[in-house]
N, C-alpha and C positions, 0 to 999 in steps of 0.2 A: 052488544053484552048491554044488559040492565046499566044505567050508570051510577045508580043511587048506591049498590055494594061497593062498586069502587071509588066514588067518592068519600064514601065514609072510610074506607081503606086509608086513603091520603089522610082524610081528618085526623082520623086515631092516629098516624104517624107523627101528627102535629102535638097530640093531646097526650100521649102516651097510654090513649084506652087501649086495651087488647082486640084483636081484629082476627078473623079467622081466614081472609081472604089474603096469599101473600102477596110482594109486591113480584115477585118474578112470573105471577099467574096474571098480570094485568096487561091487557092489549093496548097498545097506544092507540090516541095519545095517554093513557092515562098512565102507563109505566113514565113517560117523560114527565105528567104534572107530579107524579108522586115524588120524584125527582126535586122537583122546582119547587114545590111545598115544605120540604125539609127545612130550606131556607128563609122561609119567612117570619118576620118577627111580628107580626100581628094581625088583624083581620084586613087592613087595607091594603097590606103587602101579599098576601095571601089571596085577595082578589084581583091584584095587578098579577100576580104569577097564572092565575086561572085563565085570564082574558088572553094572556100572552102566550099558553101552551094551545089554546083552543083557537085562535082568529084564523088558522089556516085551513080550517075543516069547513064545511058547508055548515051553515046558522049557526057556526061558531062562537060569535056574541050573544046568541039567545040562548044556547045551552049555558054558557057560561054564566050570565046572569041567573038563570034557574036554578045553578048547582051552587051560585054563592048562597044561598036559603039554607044550605045545609053547614056553612062553615059556621064553629062555634063563636061565641062573643072573646073579645079581648083577653078579657080575665083569664080565659082557657087555655090561652096561650103559652108555652113555655119561657120563662124570664129571657131577658134580652141576653145572650152569650157574648163575652170578651171576643178579642183578636184571641188571645191565648187559649179559649174555650174550643174554637173552632181549628186551631193551626193544624193541629194532627191529622184532620180530615181534610185539608186542603193539598192537592195534588200539586207537584211543580211542573212547571213548564214543559210539556213534551213536543219535540221537533221532528216533523217529517222530514225536512233538509235542514239541519242545523245551520241555526242564525239567520234562517233567510226563511222559511216558513214554517208554520209552527202548528200543532196540531190544536183541535179545539176551539179554533181563532180566525178570523178573517185575514187573508192578505190579497192585497191591492198589486194590481200589478199593471203599472200605465207607460204609454209612450204615444208618440204622433204615429197617426195611420201610416204605413210602411216600415214601420222601424222591424216588426217580426215578431210582434206580440204572443201570437196565436204558433207560430214556429216553435217558439222556446217553450210557450206550455204543452205543445203537442209531444216536444224532446224530451221534456220532463215526465210525460204520461209513459214512454216508450223506457226508459230509466228504471221507473219504478216498477212496470212489467216484466221486466227482465232482468231485475236484482241488479242494475250496472250502476257503478258509483255517478252520484250529481257532478255537474260540471265542474265543482272545487274539489273533487277529489273525496267527498266524504261518502261512506258506502250507504246502499240503499238499504232502510231498515226492515222493509219487507216486500223482499223479492216472491215475484209471481201474484203481488196485489192486483185488484180490479180498479180501473180507472173511469171515473163518469164525468163526462163530457155535455153539460147544459148547451146544447146547439141553438143559440137563438138566433145568431145569423143564418141559419137554416142551410147550410153548407155541407151537408154528408160525404157526395159526392166528393170533395176536395178533400176532406178529413179521411177520406178512405184511401185517395191517391197518394196522400203522405205516407199515411199509416204501413201502406204496401210498399210504398219505396225505400221506406227505412227498416222494412222486414220486421214490423210489431206486430206483437200477437194480437189481432183483432178480436180473439175470442174474449180478451181480459179488457178490452176497451169497451167501453157502452155510452151509448148517445141517448140522452134527451132531447126527444124531438117534439115539434109543435103537434097536438091533435089531430089538427086540420091542416092539408096543404097551404089551404085561404088562410089562413091565421098563424100568426108567429108566438113563440112561448110568451107569457104574461106570469112574471112571478109576483106580481099585485093581486093574481085571481086567485080564490081558495082551490079551485080544481088543479091548478100546476102547481102550486105549493103540496098538495096531499100528495101527485104524483112525485115530486123530487124527493118527499118526505118518504113513501114507500119505496122509492127506488135505491136510497140510502140506506133503509133499513134492510132490504133484501141483500143488497150488493156488497154492503159494508166497503166503500173503496177506500182507498190509501186517498186519495187526492179528488178532489170534485174541482172541476173547470168551468166558470160561467164566463161563456164568452158570446157577446161581450154585456156589462151593464147596462148602456145604454138601450141595448137592442132586447133585454131580458124585461125590461120593465116597461109599461105604458105612461108613467110621469115620475119616476123615482129618482130620477138622475137630478134635476133642476130644482125642483120642490123639497123644501127641509122636509116636512112630514112624511112626503112620500119616500124620500130618502130613509129616513129614519126608521118607517114601519118596513120597508124591503130590507135593509141592512139587519134589523133586528130581528126579522124571521131568519134570515141566512145565520147571524150570530148563534141564535139558540139553537139552531140547526147542526150548526159546528161544535158547540158545545155538549148538547145532549149526546150525540153520536162521536163525540172526539174526532172531528172528522176535520182535514185539513182542507179548505175551502179557499181557491184562487179564484182572483175575480179580475177580470180583464176590463180594462178602460181607457178611455183617449184622455188628450190633453186639452187645454181650452186652447182657443184661437191665441196668435201671439198676443200682447199687449206690454206697457210698461211695467207691469206687475208681475209678469211673468217672462222666462225667455223664450225666445222662439223655438220652434221644433229644432231647427240645426243647430242649437246652442248644446255643448255637452254638458252641461249641467241641468239638470231637474229637480224639482222640490216636489214635496207631497201637497203642496198649495197650488201647483200649476195644473194640476188634474181638473177635468171640466165637470161643473156642475156642482152642487151643496158641497160648501167645506166639511159637512158631517160624512160624506162618503170616506174622506181620509182619514178623520179623526174615529171612524167606528174601526177601523182595522188597524191590527195589531202590529203590523207591518207592510211596507210600502214599498215594493220595488219599481224599478224603473229602467226602460231601455232605451238609449238615446239611439239617434241618426248620427252619424260623422257630420263634420262641419265642411264646410263648401272644401277648404283646403286640405282636408286631412284622408287618411286612408281610410277605406271602405269598412273598417272594423268599428260595431257599435259596442257599449261599454253598459253591461248589465251592474245592477249595483241596488243596495239597498237605502232609501233615502228617508225613511222614517223607521225606527223601533223602538220601544221601551221595554226591549225581554231580555236584551244582551249588548254588548258591543257590538259596532256597525262591521260585519266582516269585509274584505279588502272585495274591492270591484273587480269583475272579469270583462276580458275583451270575448267579443264573439266574431267569428269571421264565416262567411257564406262559403265553401267550398264545394268543389265539382260544379262549377256554373255550368257546364255542359248538359248539367241534368235537368228536367223541368224541377224534380223538387232537389234543392241544394243538400249538402250537408253542414252540422253545425259543429264549428270547432271553439273551444275554449281556451284562453290562456290569460296570465295573470296581468292585472292591466299596469303597465308602467307608473313609476312611481312620480315620475317627472310632470308637472302640470301642464295640461294644453294651453297652447300662447294663441289667442286669435290672429288670424290675418287681417289685414284692411277690408278684403273681400267679406269676411265673416263678420266684423264689425258693422261695415255697410248693410249687409243682408238684415241686421238685427234692427237698425234704424230705419231701413226700408218697411219692415213690417211693422215696427211702431206707428211710423208716421201714417201708413196707409190704414192703421185699426183705428187712429185718431182720427183724421180726417176724411176717409173714405177713397173712391176712387179719384186718380189724379192723372193728369196727361206727363207725359215724359218730359217735355217742353220746361213746366213747371217744376218738376222735382230735380230738374239738373240745376238750377242756382242754388235750391236748396241745400242739396249732396254737396255741392261745393264750399257752399258757409261752414257746411258741419265736415270740412275737411277732407273730402269723398270726391275725387276727380270724375269726369263723365265715365270715363274707362272703367274705372271700376265698379260706379254705381249700375251699367249693364251687366258686367261680370255679376255684380249682385243678385239680379234679377234673374240671369239665367240660373244661376246657383238653387235660386227659390222655383223653380219650375214646378207646377202643381199646387205651390201655397200661394203664388201670386199670378195670377189671371190677367189674359189682353181684352178690353172692349174695345170693340171695333173691326172691323172689316178687312183692314190693312194697316200696313206701316204708316200708310200717308193718307189714313183718313183721318180727318180734324176732330171726330170724336172719340177718337182713341184715349183709351184710360189704361192705367193699371190698376187692379184692384186684389184685394184678398180673396183665396177661395172660397166659397161657402163653408159652414162645418157641413160635416156629413148628415143626413142620415148615415150612419156609421157605416164605413165602406165593408163589404162583405169579408167575412173572415178569410184572411189566407187569399183573396182574390190578388191576381199579380197585376201590378201596374205596367203597361204597354213600355216594351222599352227595357224594363229594370230587370226581370227576371225570365230569360228565356235561352234558347239553345244558342245561339249566339255568346251570351253570358251575360253577368250580374253587373247593373250598371251602381253607379254612385250612391243612385238613391236607395237600391236593396230592395227587396220585395216587403208587398204587402201584409198586413197580419193574416 
């Protein structure tokens, strides 16, 4: 459509001038732009809203610059309203899953590889589609809803296997896949942003799952500007459609500033990449792997929210271990705090030391461990508990070049890929399933 009538309609909304084109008659992105411009206080803010609304479409920046010439001068904008003036039009916080996942905002879901983030996300999708209660018993607000999964990990066959095993109505489960088999999804690109925007507008999903953030962006995870740009797009998408968007993400490597992946406590700052990632989310969920000495149950909890009191955490247990796809069982987490064993403490010490010093030979580690209060057998039990997180360099135990080293950070593991020996017909091991 000709952009000039649509733009004049948006400007008329700001200045109070009558117009003949109703907002409901506007196509996207003009309808979203019309809503954004109602919040502008001056020309500068209107231009910012204009660029933010159009940056995800082809030639959006050029189009925004051209349309900015239609904006009126500052003196034609409405007077600055106070909070009291706009309070009647401010909607209350709406929840998809009360106290856990809000509508119209971003929710971040972080854990170490292998904790089962993708399992939990797909289980939430199943509950929404079939109108089943959430894990804490809260009722589903929209039975029969659609759910959209942005499959940036490129594992549609695995998602289908799990959905089929759980008897999920796959007619309500939609996937956004890469446009070409040889290329992944890149939400930094205008084409993929437009695809996601179009799917959300037509499907009106109750939940959008981005799996995972690192795989969905070419450079938005570690770069502050990249993260701000990408999460700004997703936040605008959530706000404009009142969507609940759940973004799956991974933890940093173990360090002195971050608990190890085997520790039962995770904070929002432990998520990998720019700190803006956790700052942009209104709710941050975490799923912990069990400590070396604990039961296989994981802990699902909210580690950051500024919308409500923190809800009680939940324990997650994998059941039916003889099946390729286990069932998920939730229960209230016990009130008693977890107490680390000497092996757990030694595991954290070993991860911190290797992160600070790099690969080390076991014979050099033993005296350091003893000096720190960890006997030699405890050190080796801790090393065994960290299988997958600490690797051996060298060909054999007698190789003089043998070293213990931290496993490299992903390329993020494929969503749902099962680690060998962790989930198979023989059973689910202590480490559990991968995402």
